[in-house]
C-alpha positions in Angstrom: -1.4 -56.4 -71.2 2.3 -55.5 -71.5 5.0 -56.5 -69.1 5.1 -52.9 -67.8 1.4 -52.9 -66.9 1.5 -56.3 -65.2 4.4 -55.1 -63.0 2.6 -51.9 -62.1 0.5 -52.4 -59.0 -3.1 -51.3 -59.2 -4.4 -48.8 -56.7 -7.2 -49.7 -54.3 -9.5 -47.2 -56.0 -8.4 -48.0 -59.6 -10.9 -50.2 -61.5 -9.6 -53.5 -62.7 -11.0 -53.2 -66.1 -10.9 -50.3 -68.5 -14.0 -48.2 -69.2 -15.2 -48.3 -72.7 -15.8 -45.1 -74.7 -19.5 -44.4 -75.2 -20.8 -45.3 -78.6 -21.4 -42.5 -81.0 -25.0 -41.7 -81.4 -26.6 -42.5 -84.8 -29.7 -41.0 -86.3 -31.3 -44.5 -86.7 -31.1 -47.0 -83.9 -29.6 -50.2 -85.0 -30.9 -53.6 -83.9 -28.9 -54.8 -81.0 -28.2 -58.6 -80.7 -28.4 -60.3 -77.3 -25.2 -60.0 -75.4 -23.4 -63.0 -74.1 -22.2 -63.3 -70.5 -18.7 -62.3 -71.3 -19.7 -59.1 -73.1 -22.1 -58.1 -70.3 -19.2 -58.5 -67.8 -16.9 -56.3 -69.9 -19.4 -53.4 -70.0 -19.8 -53.2 -66.3 -20.2 -49.7 -65.1 -18.5 -48.5 -61.9 -20.2 -46.5 -59.2 -19.0 -43.1 -58.1 -17.8 -44.6 -54.8 -15.7 -47.2 -56.7 -14.1 -44.5 -58.9 -13.6 -41.9 -56.2 -10.3 -41.2 -54.6 -10.4 -42.3 -50.9 -10.8 -39.6 -48.3 -7.4 -40.3 -46.7 -5.6 -39.9 -50.0 -7.6 -36.9 -50.9 -6.7 -35.1 -47.7 -3.1 -36.0 -48.1 -3.1 -34.5 -51.6 -4.8 -31.3 -50.3 -2.2 -30.8 -47.6 0.7 -31.2 -50.0 -0.8 -28.9 -52.6 -1.4 -26.3 -49.9 2.3 -26.5 -48.9 3.9 -26.7 -52.3 1.6 -24.2 -53.9 0.7 -22.0 -51.0 4.2 -21.1 -49.9 5.5 -19.8 -53.3 2.2 -18.0 -53.9 2.3 -16.3 -50.5 5.9 -15.3 -51.2 4.9 -13.8 -54.6 2.2 -11.7 -53.0 4.6 -10.6 -50.2 7.2 -9.5 -52.8 4.6 -7.2 -54.3 3.7 -5.8 -50.8 7.3 -5.4 -49.7 8.4 -3.7 -53.0 5.4 -1.3 -52.6 6.3 -0.5 -49.0 10.0 0.0 -49.8 9.0 2.5 -52.6 6.6 4.4 -50.4 8.3 4.5 -47.0 12.1 4.2 -47.6 12.2 5.7 -51.1 14.0 2.6 -52.4 12.9 2.0 -56.0 13.3 -1.6 -57.1 13.4 -2.0 -60.9 9.9 -3.0 -62.0 11.2 -5.7 -64.3 13.0 -7.3 -61.3 9.7 -7.4 -59.2 7.9 -8.7 -62.3 10.4 -11.5 -62.9 10.5 -12.6 -59.2 6.7 -12.6 -59.1 6.4 -14.6 -62.3 9.0 -17.2 -60.9 7.2 -17.5 -57.6 3.7 -17.8 -59.1 5.1 -20.3 -61.7 6.4 -22.3 -58.8 3.0 -22.2 -57.2 1.4 -23.6 -60.3 4.0 -26.4 -60.5 3.4 -27.0 -56.8 -0.2 -28.0 -57.5 1.0 -30.8 -59.8 3.9 -31.8 -57.6 1.6 -31.8 -54.5 -0.8 -34.3 -56.1 1.9 -36.5 -57.6 4.1 -36.5 -54.5 1.4 -37.7 -52.2 1.2 -41.5 -51.5 -1.8 -42.9 -53.4 -1.8 -45.9 -51.1 -4.3 -45.5 -48.3 -2.1 -47.3 -45.7 1.2 -45.6 -46.5 1.8 -42.0 -45.6 4.9 -41.4 -47.7 8.0 -39.3 -47.1 8.1 -35.6 -46.2 9.1 -34.3 -49.7 7.6 -37.2 -51.6 10.3 -37.8 -54.2 9.8 -41.5 -54.2 6.1 -41.2 -54.4 6.4 -38.6 -57.2 8.6 -41.1 -59.3 6.1 -43.9 -58.7 3.0 -41.8 -59.5 4.7 -40.1 -62.6 5.5 -43.6 -63.9 1.9 -44.7 -63.5 0.7 -41.6 -65.3 3.1 -42.0 -68.2 2.2 -45.7 -68.5 -1.5 -44.9 -68.8 -0.8 -42.1 -71.3 1.2 -44.5 -73.5 -1.5 -47.2 -73.2 -4.2 -44.7 -74.2 -2.1 -43.4 -77.1 -1.6 -47.0 -78.4 -5.3 -47.7 -78.2 -6.2 -44.5 -80.1 -3.7 -45.3 -82.9 
C-alpha cells in the first residue's frame, strides 16, 4: 500500500480487501492444489449487502442528481417551448443556431450534473455534507483518482 492509500479513509461500504479478477477459463481443467488458510482468506467473496451503497447515501445522491441534472434539463426544455411560443404568438424569430447552442449548453450541464450530483454527495452515512458539496466533491474525486491510478499500476 502506498502512503496515499493509507491516508485515504475507507468508506463504511467499501471492502477492506481488493476483489480478484476471475481466472480465464481453460479448455482443460488444471489440477488445483489445496489452498492454505491465508489464500482462502484472500479469496473471500463479498455479499451484495456488503458491496451495496447504503440507503441513506443512495438517497442523498439521488436528491443531488435530481437538482444538478434536473434544473438544467428543465431549462433546456423550457427554452425550446419559449422559443416556439415566441415564434408563433409574437412573431419574434430567434435564430435557430442560438436556440440550438443554448439547448446544447443546458443539456450538457444536465449531463455533467449527474456526475457532480453523485460526487458532491457525502459518502459517509453519518455526515450530510454542505449545500453545494464542493468539499465532498474534492474528497470523492480524490478517492476516485486514487483507485484509477492503483488499478492502472496493477494492470501494467
